[in-house]
Biopython code that builds the backbone (N, CA, C, O; Angstrom):
import numpy as np
from Bio.PDB.StructureBuilder import StructureBuilder

atoms = [
    (1, "UNK", "N", (-49.750, -10.645, 92.028)),
    (1, "UNK", "CA", (-48.537, -10.842, 92.791)),
    (1, "UNK", "C", (-48.542, -9.918, 94.000)),
    (1, "UNK", "O", (-49.053, -8.799, 93.947)),
    (2, "UNK", "N", (-47.983, -10.391, 95.051)),
    (2, "UNK", "CA", (-47.949, -9.557, 96.248)),
    (2, "UNK", "C", (-46.801, -8.558, 96.149)),
    (2, "UNK", "O", (-45.814, -8.783, 95.448)),
    (3, "UNK", "N", (-46.956, -7.465, 96.859)),
    (3, "UNK", "CA", (-45.934, -6.416, 96.843)),
    (3, "UNK", "C", (-44.622, -6.912, 97.434)),
    (3, "UNK", "O", (-43.549, -6.519, 96.975)),
    (4, "UNK", "N", (-44.694, -7.755, 98.427)),
    (4, "UNK", "CA", (-43.459, -8.244, 99.053)),
    (4, "UNK", "C", (-42.674, -9.131, 98.082)),
    (4, "UNK", "O", (-41.443, -9.108, 98.084)),
    (5, "UNK", "N", (-43.371, -9.908, 97.256)),
    (5, "UNK", "CA", (-42.691, -10.738, 96.262)),
    (5, "UNK", "C", (-42.021, -9.865, 95.204)),
    (5, "UNK", "O", (-40.889, -10.135, 94.802)),
    (6, "UNK", "N", (-42.708, -8.832, 94.757)),
    (6, "UNK", "CA", (-42.142, -7.913, 93.770)),
    (6, "UNK", "C", (-40.936, -7.193, 94.365)),
    (6, "UNK", "O", (-39.903, -7.064, 93.709)),
    (7, "UNK", "N", (-41.064, -6.731, 95.588)),
    (7, "UNK", "CA", (-39.954, -6.033, 96.246)),
    (7, "UNK", "C", (-38.758, -6.960, 96.427)),
    (7, "UNK", "O", (-37.618, -6.552, 96.204)),
    (8, "UNK", "N", (-39.005, -8.192, 96.826)),
    (8, "UNK", "CA", (-37.917, -9.158, 97.015)),
    (8, "UNK", "C", (-37.218, -9.461, 95.695)),
    (8, "UNK", "O", (-35.991, -9.531, 95.634)),
    (9, "UNK", "N", (-38.005, -9.641, 94.646)),
    (9, "UNK", "CA", (-37.446, -9.922, 93.329)),
    (9, "UNK", "C", (-36.611, -8.741, 92.836)),
    (9, "UNK", "O", (-35.531, -8.933, 92.277)),
    (10, "UNK", "N", (-37.103, -7.541, 93.039)),
    (10, "UNK", "CA", (-36.373, -6.341, 92.631)),
    (10, "UNK", "C", (-35.055, -6.222, 93.379)),
    (10, "UNK", "O", (-34.022, -5.933, 92.774)),
    (11, "UNK", "N", (-35.079, -6.442, 94.681)),
    (11, "UNK", "CA", (-33.848, -6.371, 95.476)),
    (11, "UNK", "C", (-32.838, -7.429, 95.041)),
    (11, "UNK", "O", (-31.641, -7.155, 94.961)),
    (12, "UNK", "N", (-33.318, -8.627, 94.764)),
    (12, "UNK", "CA", (-32.435, -9.694, 94.311)),
    (12, "UNK", "C", (-31.807, -9.335, 92.959)),
    (12, "UNK", "O", (-30.613, -9.550, 92.747)),
    (13, "UNK", "N", (-32.611, -8.794, 92.057)),
    (13, "UNK", "CA", (-32.105, -8.401, 90.742)),
    (13, "UNK", "C", (-31.051, -7.304, 90.873)),
    (13, "UNK", "O", (-30.025, -7.351, 90.195)),
    (14, "UNK", "N", (-31.292, -6.331, 91.727)),
    (14, "UNK", "CA", (-30.314, -5.263, 91.942)),
    (14, "UNK", "C", (-29.022, -5.805, 92.542)),
    (14, "UNK", "O", (-27.930, -5.394, 92.147)),
    (15, "UNK", "N", (-29.143, -6.711, 93.479)),
    (15, "UNK", "CA", (-27.956, -7.297, 94.107)),
    (15, "UNK", "C", (-27.129, -8.075, 93.086)),
    (15, "UNK", "O", (-25.900, -7.999, 93.095)),
    (16, "UNK", "N", (-27.789, -8.813, 92.216)),
    (16, "UNK", "CA", (-27.070, -9.600, 91.215)),
    (16, "UNK", "C", (-26.396, -8.723, 90.164)),
    (16, "UNK", "O", (-25.283, -9.021, 89.732)),
    (17, "UNK", "N", (-27.057, -7.652, 89.750)),
    (17, "UNK", "CA", (-26.453, -6.791, 88.729)),
    (17, "UNK", "C", (-25.265, -6.025, 89.271)),
    (17, "UNK", "O", (-24.377, -5.654, 88.503)),
    (18, "UNK", "N", (-25.220, -5.781, 90.551)),
    (18, "UNK", "CA", (-24.071, -5.064, 91.109)),
    (18, "UNK", "C", (-22.831, -5.946, 91.149)),
    (18, "UNK", "O", (-21.731, -5.438, 91.370)),
    (19, "UNK", "N", (-22.972, -7.226, 90.946)),
    (19, "UNK", "CA", (-21.833, -8.151, 90.984)),
    (19, "UNK", "C", (-21.257, -8.442, 89.605)),
    (19, "UNK", "O", (-20.367, -9.283, 89.485)),
    (20, "UNK", "N", (-21.733, -7.778, 88.570)),
    (20, "UNK", "CA", (-21.305, -8.134, 87.224)),
    (20, "UNK", "C", (-20.180, -7.271, 86.678)),
    (20, "UNK", "O", (-19.799, -7.450, 85.521)),
    (21, "UNK", "N", (-19.631, -6.345, 87.450)),
    (21, "UNK", "CA", (-18.547, -5.528, 86.924)),
    (21, "UNK", "C", (-17.274, -6.357, 86.819)),
    (21, "UNK", "O", (-16.945, -7.152, 87.700)),
    (22, "UNK", "N", (-16.586, -6.147, 85.734)),
    (22, "UNK", "CA", (-15.353, -6.881, 85.479)),
    (22, "UNK", "C", (-14.269, -5.856, 85.179)),
    (22, "UNK", "O", (-14.469, -4.970, 84.349)),
    (23, "UNK", "N", (-13.144, -5.964, 85.833)),
    (23, "UNK", "CA", (-12.045, -5.058, 85.511)),
    (23, "UNK", "C", (-11.059, -5.795, 84.612)),
    (23, "UNK", "O", (-10.696, -6.945, 84.862)),
    (24, "UNK", "N", (-10.643, -5.107, 83.570)),
    (24, "UNK", "CA", (-9.715, -5.683, 82.611)),
    (24, "UNK", "C", (-8.386, -4.947, 82.761)),
    (24, "UNK", "O", (-8.334, -3.718, 82.712)),
    (25, "UNK", "N", (-7.338, -5.698, 82.940)),
    (25, "UNK", "CA", (-6.027, -5.084, 83.079)),
    (25, "UNK", "C", (-5.630, -4.430, 81.762)),
    (25, "UNK", "O", (-5.750, -5.031, 80.694)),
    (26, "UNK", "N", (-5.161, -3.203, 81.851)),
    (26, "UNK", "CA", (-4.736, -2.496, 80.655)),
    (26, "UNK", "C", (-3.389, -3.038, 80.198)),
    (26, "UNK", "O", (-2.504, -3.305, 81.011)),
    (27, "UNK", "N", (-3.249, -3.194, 78.902)),
    (27, "UNK", "CA", (-1.984, -3.708, 78.372)),
    (27, "UNK", "C", (-0.911, -2.630, 78.507)),
    (27, "UNK", "O", (-1.224, -1.440, 78.474)),
    (28, "UNK", "N", (0.335, -3.031, 78.655)),
    (28, "UNK", "CA", (1.425, -2.049, 78.722)),
    (28, "UNK", "C", (1.508, -1.182, 77.459)),
    (28, "UNK", "O", (1.890, -0.014, 77.527)),
    (29, "UNK", "N", (1.151, -1.759, 76.314)),
    (29, "UNK", "CA", (1.177, -0.990, 75.065)),
    (29, "UNK", "C", (0.121, 0.106, 75.106)),
    (29, "UNK", "O", (0.409, 1.253, 74.765)),
    (30, "UNK", "N", (-1.110, -0.234, 75.522)),
    (30, "UNK", "CA", (-2.152, 0.782, 75.632)),
    (30, "UNK", "C", (-1.806, 1.809, 76.700)),
    (30, "UNK", "O", (-2.065, 2.999, 76.521)),
    (31, "UNK", "N", (-1.222, 1.363, 77.812)),
    (31, "UNK", "CA", (-0.827, 2.298, 78.872)),
    (31, "UNK", "C", (0.173, 3.322, 78.330)),
    (31, "UNK", "O", (0.146, 4.486, 78.728)),
    (32, "UNK", "N", (1.040, 2.898, 77.440)),
    (32, "UNK", "CA", (2.056, 3.788, 76.867)),
    (32, "UNK", "C", (1.479, 4.724, 75.808)),
    (32, "UNK", "O", (1.880, 5.886, 75.745)),
    (33, "UNK", "N", (0.536, 4.246, 74.963)),
    (33, "UNK", "CA", (0.151, 5.004, 73.779)),
    (33, "UNK", "C", (-1.243, 5.617, 73.776)),
    (33, "UNK", "O", (-1.451, 6.617, 73.090)),
    (34, "UNK", "N", (-2.200, 5.069, 74.504)),
    (34, "UNK", "CA", (-3.563, 5.630, 74.466)),
    (34, "UNK", "C", (-3.520, 7.078, 74.960)),
    (34, "UNK", "O", (-2.953, 7.377, 76.011)),
    (35, "UNK", "N", (-4.128, 7.961, 74.180)),
    (35, "UNK", "CA", (-4.127, 9.386, 74.495)),
    (35, "UNK", "C", (-3.056, 10.167, 73.755)),
    (35, "UNK", "O", (-3.085, 11.397, 73.745)),
    (36, "UNK", "N", (-2.114, 9.475, 73.137)),
    (36, "UNK", "CA", (-1.061, 10.135, 72.362)),
    (36, "UNK", "C", (-1.495, 10.282, 70.911)),
    (36, "UNK", "O", (-2.435, 9.626, 70.461)),
    (37, "UNK", "N", (-0.809, 11.141, 70.196)),
    (37, "UNK", "CA", (-1.092, 11.366, 68.784)),
    (37, "UNK", "C", (-0.683, 10.157, 67.943)),
    (37, "UNK", "O", (0.391, 9.586, 68.135)),
    (38, "UNK", "N", (-1.553, 9.779, 67.013)),
    (38, "UNK", "CA", (-1.208, 8.698, 66.088)),
    (38, "UNK", "C", (-0.032, 9.119, 65.211)),
    (38, "UNK", "O", (0.759, 8.276, 64.787)),
    (39, "UNK", "N", (0.088, 10.413, 64.939)),
    (39, "UNK", "CA", (1.219, 10.914, 64.166)),
    (39, "UNK", "C", (2.542, 10.633, 64.856)),
    (39, "UNK", "O", (3.526, 10.280, 64.207)),
    (40, "UNK", "N", (2.564, 10.790, 66.174)),
    (40, "UNK", "CA", (3.768, 10.490, 66.960)),
    (40, "UNK", "C", (4.120, 9.006, 66.834)),
    (40, "UNK", "O", (5.282, 8.647, 66.639)),
    (41, "UNK", "N", (3.098, 8.148, 66.948)),
    (41, "UNK", "CA", (3.312, 6.702, 66.837)),
    (41, "UNK", "C", (3.847, 6.338, 65.453)),
    (41, "UNK", "O", (4.856, 5.643, 65.334)),
    (42, "UNK", "N", (3.159, 6.815, 64.400)),
    (42, "UNK", "CA", (3.548, 6.446, 63.039)),
    (42, "UNK", "C", (4.914, 7.031, 62.659)),
    (42, "UNK", "O", (5.652, 6.410, 61.894)),
    (43, "UNK", "N", (5.256, 8.199, 63.173)),
    (43, "UNK", "CA", (6.577, 8.780, 62.906)),
    (43, "UNK", "C", (7.676, 7.935, 63.540)),
    (43, "UNK", "O", (8.763, 7.793, 62.980)),
    (44, "UNK", "N", (7.389, 7.383, 64.697)),
    (44, "UNK", "CA", (8.391, 6.586, 65.411)),
    (44, "UNK", "C", (8.510, 5.167, 64.857)),
    (44, "UNK", "O", (9.610, 4.616, 64.808)),
    (45, "UNK", "N", (7.380, 4.564, 64.435)),
    (45, "UNK", "CA", (7.372, 3.132, 64.116)),
    (45, "UNK", "C", (6.989, 2.756, 62.693)),
    (45, "UNK", "O", (6.904, 1.560, 62.414)),
    (46, "UNK", "N", (6.762, 3.650, 61.806)),
    (46, "UNK", "CA", (6.359, 3.408, 60.410)),
    (46, "UNK", "C", (4.895, 3.789, 60.210)),
    (46, "UNK", "O", (4.093, 3.694, 61.139)),
    (47, "UNK", "N", (4.548, 4.219, 58.999)),
    (47, "UNK", "CA", (3.149, 4.535, 58.700)),
    (47, "UNK", "C", (2.305, 3.268, 58.611)),
    (47, "UNK", "O", (2.843, 2.169, 58.481)),
    (48, "UNK", "N", (0.980, 3.420, 58.680)),
    (48, "UNK", "CA", (0.097, 2.250, 58.597)),
    (48, "UNK", "C", (0.064, 1.685, 57.182)),
    (48, "UNK", "O", (0.377, 2.367, 56.206)),
    (49, "UNK", "N", (-0.328, 0.408, 57.105)),
    (49, "UNK", "CA", (-0.479, -0.252, 55.806)),
    (49, "UNK", "C", (-1.792, 0.127, 55.141)),
    (49, "UNK", "O", (-1.857, 0.280, 53.921)),
    (50, "UNK", "N", (-2.851, 0.279, 55.956)),
    (50, "UNK", "CA", (-4.176, 0.606, 55.429)),
    (50, "UNK", "C", (-5.021, 1.178, 56.556)),
    (50, "UNK", "O", (-4.630, 1.153, 57.723)),
    (51, "UNK", "N", (-6.190, 1.695, 56.182)),
    (51, "UNK", "CA", (-7.107, 2.216, 57.192)),
    (51, "UNK", "C", (-8.548, 1.954, 56.787)),
    (51, "UNK", "O", (-8.862, 1.782, 55.610)),
    (52, "UNK", "N", (-9.425, 1.928, 57.803)),
    (52, "UNK", "CA", (-10.854, 1.708, 57.605)),
    (52, "UNK", "C", (-11.613, 2.663, 58.506)),
    (52, "UNK", "O", (-11.324, 2.753, 59.699)),
    (53, "UNK", "N", (-12.592, 3.385, 57.942)),
    (53, "UNK", "CA", (-13.443, 4.236, 58.769)),
    (53, "UNK", "C", (-14.380, 3.371, 59.582)),
    (53, "UNK", "O", (-14.914, 2.378, 59.089)),
    (54, "UNK", "N", (-14.576, 3.758, 60.834)),
    (54, "UNK", "CA", (-15.474, 3.032, 61.731)),
    (54, "UNK", "C", (-16.230, 4.055, 62.570)),
    (54, "UNK", "O", (-15.872, 4.314, 63.719)),
    (55, "UNK", "N", (-17.273, 4.633, 61.991)),
    (55, "UNK", "CA", (-18.019, 5.678, 62.690)),
    (55, "UNK", "C", (-17.151, 6.913, 62.843)),
    (55, "UNK", "O", (-16.640, 7.450, 61.860)),
    (56, "UNK", "N", (-16.985, 7.365, 64.089)),
    (56, "UNK", "CA", (-16.168, 8.551, 64.341)),
    (56, "UNK", "C", (-14.697, 8.202, 64.539)),
    (56, "UNK", "O", (-13.890, 9.081, 64.843)),
    (57, "UNK", "N", (-14.342, 6.947, 64.373)),
    (57, "UNK", "CA", (-12.957, 6.499, 64.536)),
    (57, "UNK", "C", (-12.416, 5.975, 63.211)),
    (57, "UNK", "O", (-13.166, 5.709, 62.272)),
    (58, "UNK", "N", (-11.114, 5.838, 63.163)),
    (58, "UNK", "CA", (-10.445, 5.188, 62.043)),
    (58, "UNK", "C", (-9.604, 4.062, 62.617)),
    (58, "UNK", "O", (-8.907, 4.246, 63.615)),
    (59, "UNK", "N", (-9.668, 2.896, 61.987)),
    (59, "UNK", "CA", (-8.863, 1.757, 62.422)),
    (59, "UNK", "C", (-7.748, 1.561, 61.404)),
    (59, "UNK", "O", (-7.995, 1.336, 60.219)),
    (60, "UNK", "N", (-6.522, 1.651, 61.893)),
    (60, "UNK", "CA", (-5.349, 1.496, 61.039)),
    (60, "UNK", "C", (-4.760, 0.103, 61.206)),
    (60, "UNK", "O", (-4.627, -0.392, 62.325)),
    (61, "UNK", "N", (-4.410, -0.523, 60.096)),
    (61, "UNK", "CA", (-3.647, -1.775, 60.121)),
    (61, "UNK", "C", (-2.185, -1.375, 60.015)),
    (61, "UNK", "O", (-1.779, -0.707, 59.064)),
    (62, "UNK", "N", (-1.405, -1.785, 60.991)),
    (62, "UNK", "CA", (-0.010, -1.363, 61.076)),
    (62, "UNK", "C", (0.903, -2.567, 61.236)),
    (62, "UNK", "O", (0.542, -3.556, 61.874)),
    (63, "UNK", "N", (2.074, -2.474, 60.658)),
    (63, "UNK", "CA", (3.099, -3.489, 60.872)),
    (63, "UNK", "C", (4.444, -2.779, 60.899)),
    (63, "UNK", "O", (4.717, -1.911, 60.070)),
    (64, "UNK", "N", (5.277, -3.155, 61.856)),
    (64, "UNK", "CA", (6.575, -2.495, 61.979)),
    (64, "UNK", "C", (7.457, -3.205, 62.983)),
    (64, "UNK", "O", (7.203, -4.349, 63.358)),
    (65, "UNK", "N", (8.493, -2.512, 63.410)),
    (65, "UNK", "CA", (9.423, -3.086, 64.374)),
    (65, "UNK", "C", (10.279, -4.185, 63.789)),
    (65, "UNK", "O", (10.748, -5.066, 64.509)),
    (66, "UNK", "N", (10.486, -4.137, 62.474)),
    (66, "UNK", "CA", (11.260, -5.194, 61.811)),
    (66, "UNK", "C", (12.679, -5.227, 62.374)),
    (66, "UNK", "O", (13.361, -4.203, 62.420)),
    (67, "UNK", "N", (13.111, -6.397, 62.795)),
    (67, "UNK", "CA", (14.438, -6.518, 63.392)),
    (67, "UNK", "C", (14.879, -7.976, 63.428)),
    (67, "UNK", "O", (14.085, -8.888, 63.197)),
    (68, "UNK", "N", (16.145, -8.175, 63.720)),
    (68, "UNK", "CA", (16.672, -9.510, 64.045)),
    (68, "UNK", "C", (17.110, -9.437, 65.485)),
    (68, "UNK", "O", (17.868, -8.552, 65.880)),
    (69, "UNK", "N", (16.616, -10.395, 66.275)),
    (69, "UNK", "CA", (16.960, -10.413, 67.695)),
    (69, "UNK", "C", (17.518, -11.773, 68.072)),
    (69, "UNK", "O", (17.352, -12.757, 67.350)),
    (70, "UNK", "N", (18.173, -11.807, 69.203)),
    (70, "UNK", "CA", (18.660, -13.068, 69.757)),
    (70, "UNK", "C", (17.691, -13.455, 70.872)),
    (70, "UNK", "O", (17.474, -12.681, 71.804)),
    (71, "UNK", "N", (17.113, -14.643, 70.779)),
    (71, "UNK", "CA", (16.161, -15.116, 71.787)),
    (71, "UNK", "C", (16.891, -15.559, 73.048)),
    (71, "UNK", "O", (18.119, -15.645, 73.081)),
    (72, "UNK", "N", (16.098, -15.840, 74.094)),
    (72, "UNK", "CA", (16.673, -16.340, 75.348)),
    (72, "UNK", "C", (17.444, -17.636, 75.128)),
    (72, "UNK", "O", (18.408, -17.927, 75.836)),
    (73, "UNK", "N", (17.003, -18.412, 74.133)),
    (73, "UNK", "CA", (17.658, -19.689, 73.822)),
    (73, "UNK", "C", (18.926, -19.491, 72.995)),
    (73, "UNK", "O", (19.638, -20.456, 72.715)),
    (74, "UNK", "N", (19.216, -18.244, 72.598)),
    (74, "UNK", "CA", (20.426, -17.963, 71.841)),
    (74, "UNK", "C", (20.271, -18.001, 70.336)),
    (74, "UNK", "O", (21.250, -17.820, 69.611)),
    (75, "UNK", "N", (19.052, -18.235, 69.846)),
    (75, "UNK", "CA", (18.819, -18.257, 68.393)),
    (75, "UNK", "C", (18.625, -16.839, 67.873)),
    (75, "UNK", "O", (18.096, -15.983, 68.582)),
    (76, "UNK", "N", (19.045, -16.590, 66.651)),
    (76, "UNK", "CA", (18.834, -15.310, 65.994)),
    (76, "UNK", "C", (17.612, -15.448, 65.087)),
    (76, "UNK", "O", (17.582, -16.319, 64.217)),
    (77, "UNK", "N", (16.600, -14.589, 65.284)),
    (77, "UNK", "CA", (15.354, -14.687, 64.511)),
    (77, "UNK", "C", (14.923, -13.311, 64.002)),
    (77, "UNK", "O", (15.206, -12.288, 64.624)),
    (78, "UNK", "N", (14.237, -13.306, 62.865)),
    (78, "UNK", "CA", (13.636, -12.081, 62.336)),
    (78, "UNK", "C", (12.272, -11.901, 62.985)),
    (78, "UNK", "O", (11.495, -12.851, 63.085)),
    (79, "UNK", "N", (11.982, -10.682, 63.426)),
    (79, "UNK", "CA", (10.718, -10.418, 64.113)),
    (79, "UNK", "C", (10.089, -9.126, 63.597)),
    (79, "UNK", "O", (10.761, -8.271, 63.020)),
    (80, "UNK", "N", (8.796, -9.010, 63.818)),
    (80, "UNK", "CA", (8.056, -7.784, 63.548)),
    (80, "UNK", "C", (6.792, -7.829, 64.391)),
    (80, "UNK", "O", (6.518, -8.814, 65.077)),
    (81, "UNK", "N", (6.043, -6.766, 64.330)),
    (81, "UNK", "CA", (4.816, -6.654, 65.123)),
    (81, "UNK", "C", (3.694, -6.159, 64.217)),
    (81, "UNK", "O", (3.924, -5.307, 63.359)),
    (82, "UNK", "N", (2.478, -6.686, 64.398)),
    (82, "UNK", "CA", (1.298, -6.232, 63.659)),
    (82, "UNK", "C", (0.222, -5.835, 64.655)),
    (82, "UNK", "O", (0.034, -6.494, 65.678)),
    (83, "UNK", "N", (-0.490, -4.740, 64.346)),
    (83, "UNK", "CA", (-1.524, -4.266, 65.268)),
    (83, "UNK", "C", (-2.620, -3.525, 64.519)),
    (83, "UNK", "O", (-2.418, -3.007, 63.421)),
    (84, "UNK", "N", (-3.789, -3.494, 65.152)),
    (84, "UNK", "CA", (-4.891, -2.633, 64.714)),
    (84, "UNK", "C", (-4.913, -1.469, 65.693)),
    (84, "UNK", "O", (-4.997, -1.669, 66.905)),
    (85, "UNK", "N", (-4.839, -0.259, 65.164)),
    (85, "UNK", "CA", (-4.764, 0.935, 65.996)),
    (85, "UNK", "C", (-6.017, 1.763, 65.755)),
    (85, "UNK", "O", (-6.254, 2.237, 64.644)),
    (86, "UNK", "N", (-6.820, 1.935, 66.806)),
    (86, "UNK", "CA", (-8.046, 2.719, 66.711)),
    (86, "UNK", "C", (-7.736, 4.157, 67.106)),
    (86, "UNK", "O", (-7.188, 4.421, 68.176)),
    (87, "UNK", "N", (-8.103, 5.091, 66.210)),
    (87, "UNK", "CA", (-7.767, 6.496, 66.383)),
    (87, "UNK", "C", (-9.048, 7.322, 66.295)),
    (87, "UNK", "O", (-9.898, 7.067, 65.441)),
    (88, "UNK", "N", (-9.184, 8.305, 67.172)),
    (88, "UNK", "CA", (-10.372, 9.163, 67.183)),
    (88, "UNK", "C", (-10.301, 10.200, 66.063)),
    (88, "UNK", "O", (-9.311, 10.282, 65.336)),
    (89, "UNK", "N", (-11.366, 10.988, 65.940)),
    (89, "UNK", "CA", (-11.442, 12.021, 64.903)),
    (89, "UNK", "C", (-10.292, 13.020, 64.993)),
    (89, "UNK", "O", (-9.831, 13.535, 63.975)),
    (90, "UNK", "N", (-9.829, 13.294, 66.217)),
    (90, "UNK", "CA", (-8.747, 14.269, 66.383)),
    (90, "UNK", "C", (-7.360, 13.623, 66.341)),
    (90, "UNK", "O", (-6.383, 14.224, 66.787)),
    (91, "UNK", "N", (-7.273, 12.404, 65.810)),
    (91, "UNK", "CA", (-6.022, 11.674, 65.567)),
    (91, "UNK", "C", (-5.333, 11.241, 66.860)),
    (91, "UNK", "O", (-4.109, 11.134, 66.923)),
    (92, "UNK", "N", (-6.146, 10.995, 67.888)),
    (92, "UNK", "CA", (-5.634, 10.510, 69.169)),
    (92, "UNK", "C", (-5.858, 9.006, 69.253)),
    (92, "UNK", "O", (-6.940, 8.517, 68.927)),
    (93, "UNK", "N", (-4.839, 8.275, 69.687)),
    (93, "UNK", "CA", (-4.945, 6.821, 69.807)),
    (93, "UNK", "C", (-5.907, 6.469, 70.930)),
    (93, "UNK", "O", (-5.778, 6.972, 72.047)),
    (94, "UNK", "N", (-6.877, 5.599, 70.630)),
    (94, "UNK", "CA", (-7.858, 5.126, 71.612)),
    (94, "UNK", "C", (-7.611, 3.679, 72.022)),
    (94, "UNK", "O", (-7.968, 3.288, 73.133)),
    (95, "UNK", "N", (-7.001, 2.870, 71.138)),
    (95, "UNK", "CA", (-6.746, 1.465, 71.462)),
    (95, "UNK", "C", (-5.714, 0.902, 70.492)),
    (95, "UNK", "O", (-5.680, 1.265, 69.316)),
    (96, "UNK", "N", (-4.881, 0.018, 71.006)),
    (96, "UNK", "CA", (-3.960, -0.736, 70.159)),
    (96, "UNK", "C", (-4.167, -2.212, 70.473)),
    (96, "UNK", "O", (-3.954, -2.653, 71.603)),
    (97, "UNK", "N", (-4.585, -2.972, 69.462)),
    (97, "UNK", "CA", (-4.792, -4.417, 69.609)),
    (97, "UNK", "C", (-3.748, -5.140, 68.771)),
    (97, "UNK", "O", (-3.740, -5.035, 67.545)),
    (98, "UNK", "N", (-2.876, -5.868, 69.436)),
    (98, "UNK", "CA", (-1.834, -6.627, 68.736)),
    (98, "UNK", "C", (-2.483, -7.815, 68.035)),
    (98, "UNK", "O", (-3.241, -8.566, 68.649)),
    (99, "UNK", "N", (-2.183, -7.984, 66.745)),
    (99, "UNK", "CA", (-2.756, -9.100, 65.987)),
    (99, "UNK", "C", (-1.689, -10.063, 65.476)),
    (99, "UNK", "O", (-2.010, -11.149, 64.994)),
    (100, "UNK", "N", (-0.423, -9.667, 65.581)),
    (100, "UNK", "CA", (0.677, -10.543, 65.180)),
    (100, "UNK", "C", (1.888, -10.257, 66.043)),
    (100, "UNK", "O", (2.368, -9.124, 66.085)),
    (101, "UNK", "N", (2.382, -11.261, 66.726)),
    (101, "UNK", "CA", (3.465, -11.066, 67.690)),
    (101, "UNK", "C", (4.328, -12.317, 67.744)),
    (101, "UNK", "O", (3.907, -13.387, 67.305)),
    (102, "UNK", "N", (5.519, -12.185, 68.274)),
    (102, "UNK", "CA", (6.431, -13.311, 68.508)),
    (102, "UNK", "C", (7.086, -13.106, 69.855)),
    (102, "UNK", "O", (7.045, -12.005, 70.404)),
    (103, "UNK", "N", (7.686, -14.144, 70.392)),
    (103, "UNK", "CA", (8.446, -13.944, 71.632)),
    (103, "UNK", "C", (9.581, -12.945, 71.388)),
    (103, "UNK", "O", (10.201, -12.931, 70.324)),
    (104, "UNK", "N", (9.833, -12.119, 72.390)),
    (104, "UNK", "CA", (10.883, -11.120, 72.265)),
    (104, "UNK", "C", (12.215, -11.608, 72.796)),
    (104, "UNK", "O", (12.367, -12.778, 73.149)),
    (105, "UNK", "N", (13.176, -10.704, 72.849)),
    (105, "UNK", "CA", (14.512, -11.043, 73.337)),
    (105, "UNK", "C", (14.495, -11.321, 74.833)),
    (105, "UNK", "O", (15.261, -12.151, 75.324)),
    (106, "UNK", "N", (13.616, -10.623, 75.560)),
    (106, "UNK", "CA", (13.623, -10.793, 77.017)),
    (106, "UNK", "C", (12.265, -11.166, 77.594)),
    (106, "UNK", "O", (12.103, -11.193, 78.814)),
    (107, "UNK", "N", (11.295, -11.454, 76.745)),
    (107, "UNK", "CA", (9.970, -11.790, 77.257)),
    (107, "UNK", "C", (9.124, -12.490, 76.223)),
    (107, "UNK", "O", (9.603, -12.893, 75.163)),
    (108, "UNK", "N", (7.841, -12.628, 76.557)),
    (108, "UNK", "CA", (6.955, -13.377, 75.667)),
    (108, "UNK", "C", (6.381, -12.545, 74.528)),
    (108, "UNK", "O", (5.744, -13.102, 73.634)),
    (109, "UNK", "N", (6.590, -11.197, 74.532)),
    (109, "UNK", "CA", (5.994, -10.356, 73.500)),
    (109, "UNK", "C", (7.008, -9.379, 72.915)),
    (109, "UNK", "O", (7.461, -8.454, 73.590)),
    (110, "UNK", "N", (7.357, -9.600, 71.646)),
    (110, "UNK", "CA", (8.237, -8.662, 70.957)),
    (110, "UNK", "C", (7.532, -7.316, 70.793)),
    (110, "UNK", "O", (8.154, -6.267, 70.962)),
    (111, "UNK", "N", (6.237, -7.340, 70.462)),
    (111, "UNK", "CA", (5.484, -6.091, 70.299)),
    (111, "UNK", "C", (5.555, -5.245, 71.567)),
    (111, "UNK", "O", (5.767, -4.034, 71.505)),
    (112, "UNK", "N", (5.380, -5.885, 72.703)),
    (112, "UNK", "CA", (5.438, -5.154, 73.969)),
    (112, "UNK", "C", (6.824, -4.546, 74.183)),
    (112, "UNK", "O", (6.936, -3.404, 74.629)),
    (113, "UNK", "N", (7.868, -5.292, 73.872)),
    (113, "UNK", "CA", (9.230, -4.770, 74.032)),
    (113, "UNK", "C", (9.455, -3.540, 73.157)),
    (113, "UNK", "O", (10.025, -2.548, 73.612)),
    (114, "UNK", "N", (9.011, -3.603, 71.910)),
    (114, "UNK", "CA", (9.239, -2.502, 70.974)),
    (114, "UNK", "C", (8.338, -1.310, 71.282)),
    (114, "UNK", "O", (8.813, -0.177, 71.360)),
    (115, "UNK", "N", (7.044, -1.559, 71.455)),
    (115, "UNK", "CA", (6.087, -0.455, 71.539)),
    (115, "UNK", "C", (6.003, 0.211, 72.908)),
    (115, "UNK", "O", (5.336, 1.236, 73.048)),
    (116, "UNK", "N", (6.657, -0.341, 73.910)),
    (116, "UNK", "CA", (6.660, 0.328, 75.218)),
    (116, "UNK", "C", (7.996, 1.002, 75.509)),
    (116, "UNK", "O", (8.133, 1.680, 76.527)),
    (117, "UNK", "N", (8.981, 0.827, 74.633)),
    (117, "UNK", "CA", (10.282, 1.484, 74.830)),
    (117, "UNK", "C", (10.109, 2.987, 74.635)),
    (117, "UNK", "O", (9.392, 3.428, 73.736)),
    (118, "UNK", "N", (10.756, 3.748, 75.463)),
    (118, "UNK", "CA", (10.646, 5.221, 75.345)),
    (118, "UNK", "C", (11.755, 5.779, 74.509)),
    (118, "UNK", "O", (11.822, 6.991, 74.303)),
]
sb = StructureBuilder()
sb.init_structure("model")
sb.init_model(0)
sb.init_chain("A")
sb.init_seg("    ")
for serial, (resi, resn, name, xyz) in enumerate(atoms, 1):
    if name == "N":
        sb.init_residue(resn, " ", resi, " ")
    sb.init_atom(name, np.array(xyz, "f"), 0.0, 1.0, " ", f" {name:<3s}", serial, name[0])
structure = sb.get_structure()
């Protein structure tokens, strides 16, 4: 192979790999809780149902926020929120992934309404 072909291929490969970055919008729940103590979260919203070790992290299965709310349509419904909460060795929240949610009183996510309130 000629050097110019190798150089051209290398430049093309570098150009293509620089275009693969993807930015993911952070959820309002993660914006509120990532970096905070899991103890603070569990004291405010109920203890976890169970936990699983995952390397240097622990993943907690959590459910809370039990309430009756009035929807935008005027119906009264029972709601709650379920999430997997990833916590580091020092008990700091690293991620919250909602796994069970319903529409809230003022928006599409009851979990977001409850877990972002200060």
